[in-house]
Backbone as a ProteinNet text record, in pm:
[ID]
protein_1_A
[PRIMARY]
MEFVPTLPAGGLGLLQPTEDSFDRLMERLNAVHLQQVATLNRKVERLRRQLRNCVRR
[TERTIARY]
-2547.1	-2593.1	-2701.3	-2676.6	-2741.3	-2829.7	-2936.5	-3103.8	-3140.4	-3208.8	-3232.4	-3422.1	-3538.3	-3667.1	-3728.8	-3867.2	-3888.5	-4036.9	-4085.3	-4290	-4267.6	-4314.4	-4390.7	-4460.7	-4603.9	-4711.2	-4805.9	-4790.9	-4879.1	-4881.6	-4777.4	-4777.1	-4683	-4641.4	-4545.7	-4474.1	-4392.3	-4294.9	-4143.8	-4106.3	-4011.6	-3901.6	-3758.9	-3655.3	-3554.3	-3484.1	-3376.3	-3248.3	-3182.4	-3034.8	-3029.9	-2865.5	-2825.6	-2716.1	-2703.9	-2607.5	-2461.5	-2440.1	-2245.5	-2286.1	-2398.8	-2399	-2341.4	-2444	-2504.9	-2276	-2261.9	-2066.9	-2008.5	-1988.2	-1999.4	-2049.3	-2075.3	-2164.8	-2080.3	-2063.1	-2000.5	-1842.7	-1800	-1707.3	-1617	-1690	-1699.3	-1751.5	-1864.7	-1823.5	-1717.1	-1633.6	-1616.3	-1446.2	-1390.6	-1313.8	-1350.6	-1436.4	-1464.4	-1459.4	-1516.8	-1507	-1399.1	-1281.7	-1083	-1082.3	-1126.7	-1037.5	-1048	-1274.4	-1225.4	-1153.4	-1122.8	-1104.1	-934.6	-904.9	-743.6	-726.3	-804	-797.9	-831	-968.7	-938	-813	-739.2	-659.6	-522.2	-498.1	-388.4	-441.6	-601.1	-601.2	-607.1	-625.6	-600.9	-443.9	-385.3	-204.6	-184.2	-219.3	-221.5	-277.1	-450.6	-425.4	-299.2	-276.9	-278.2	-70.7	-23.4	96	76.6	-46.2	-66.8	-94	-99.4	-166.3	-34.6	55.6	209.1	321.6	250.2	386.5	322.8	165.1	92.4	191.8	165.1	210.6	285.9	434.4	583.8	606.6	508.3	543.1	528.6
600.8	616.5	660.3	736.8	874.4	796.4	834.6	820.2	982.7	948.2	1054.8	970.5	1128	1082.9	997.2	997.3	895.5	874.4	984.6	922.5	816.1	717.1	587.8	655.7	543.8	594	608.4	549.1	550.3	666.6	773.4	902.5	916.5	824.6	776.9	828.4	905.1	950.8	899.4	799.7	657.3	757.7	645.2	686.4	540	616.1	483.1	520.7	416.2	447.1	507.5	534.9	638.4	530.2	483	408.5	424.2	587.4	589.5	490.6	548.6	457.4	392	278.4	152.3	117.5	259.5	145.8	144.1	243.3	305.1	136.2	143.6	-10	-99.3	-132.9	-244.8	-278.4	-126.5	-169.8	-137.5	-98.4	-154.8	-257.5	-296.7	-472.7	-473.7	-508.3	-566.5	-593.9	-466.3	-425.5	-463.6	-512.5	-555.5	-729.9	-768.9	-969.2	-1003.9	-901.5	-904.4	-959.6	-772.8	-792.9	-972.8	-998.9	-1102.3	-1270	-1258.2	-1332.3	-1365.4	-1249.9	-1215.9	-1305	-1239.3	-1232.3	-1425.6	-1479.6	-1648.8	-1718.1	-1622.5	-1763.8	-1728.9	-1610.6	-1622.3	-1707	-1694.8	-1828.2	-1987.4	-1995.8	-2150.9	-2151.8	-2027	-2104.7	-2129.7	-2037.5	-2024.9	-2214.4	-2194.1	-2341.9	-2481.2	-2482.9	-2588	-2548.2	-2527.4	-2480	-2552.8	-2546.9	-2552.9	-2727.8	-2735.4	-2868.7	-2992.6	-2919.7	-3015.6	-3033.9	-2869.1	-2905.6	-2982.9	-3060.5	-3141.4	-3305.1	-3302	-3374.4	-3459.6	-3388	-3412.8	-3423.5	-3438.8	-3479.4	-3627.2
-38.5	-124.6	-211.2	-280.1	-384.5	-427.1	-387.8	-490.5	-561.5	-698.5	-763.1	-731.1	-726.2	-724.2	-833.5	-833	-983.9	-947.7	-1096.8	-1105	-1190	-1133.9	-1218.8	-1280.8	-1344.3	-1431	-1287.5	-1189.1	-1111.9	-989.8	-1036.5	-1032	-862.3	-766.6	-652.9	-671.3	-576.9	-611.8	-530.6	-611	-519.6	-531.5	-510	-490.7	-539	-681	-713.8	-719.3	-695.4	-699.5	-754.5	-789.4	-901.3	-971.5	-1103.6	-1141.2	-1036.9	-1057.9	-969.6	-826.4	-755.2	-577.4	-623.2	-732.5	-704.2	-763.7	-854	-819.6	-766.3	-713.2	-536.9	-426.2	-446.4	-353.4	-351.5	-514.9	-528.9	-496.7	-554.7	-494.5	-364	-234	-124	-94.5	-159.9	-120.7	-95.7	-257.8	-332.9	-269.7	-193.7	-95.7	51.8	90.8	209.2	167.4	102.2	65	41.7	-27.2	-103.7	59.7	165.3	278.8	364.6	339	457.5	335.9	293.4	173.3	202.7	291.6	296.8	433.6	493.2	671.1	692.4	536.1	644.3	555.2	483	426.8	525.1	566.8	682.3	751.3	870.5	980.3	895.7	712	704.7	671.6	668.4	655.8	808.3	895.7	1052	1120.2	1072.3	1120	1008.1	897.1	844.4	886.2	997.2	1062.1	1194.4	1282.2	1348.7	1330.6	1249.8	1234.2	1151	1062.9	1078.8	1201.8	1251.4	1357.6	1484.3	1458.8	1576.3	1481.6	1374.6	1300.8	1332.6	1278.4	1313.9	1425.7	1594.5	1698.2	1758.2
[MASK]
+++++++++++++++++++++++++++++++++++++++++++++++++++++++++

């Protein structure tokens, strides 16, 4: 994440994230979230198949 220095009224130098770095972070978080959702959906489908197989027996 990129940061840019800022000087608030008190004169303390703080680091603030840039808008571009925030956008990149959100893109990465969204991509990771979508991967997690896909993984969970695969697990749910596998468990549904297992359950259907158990019910048939």
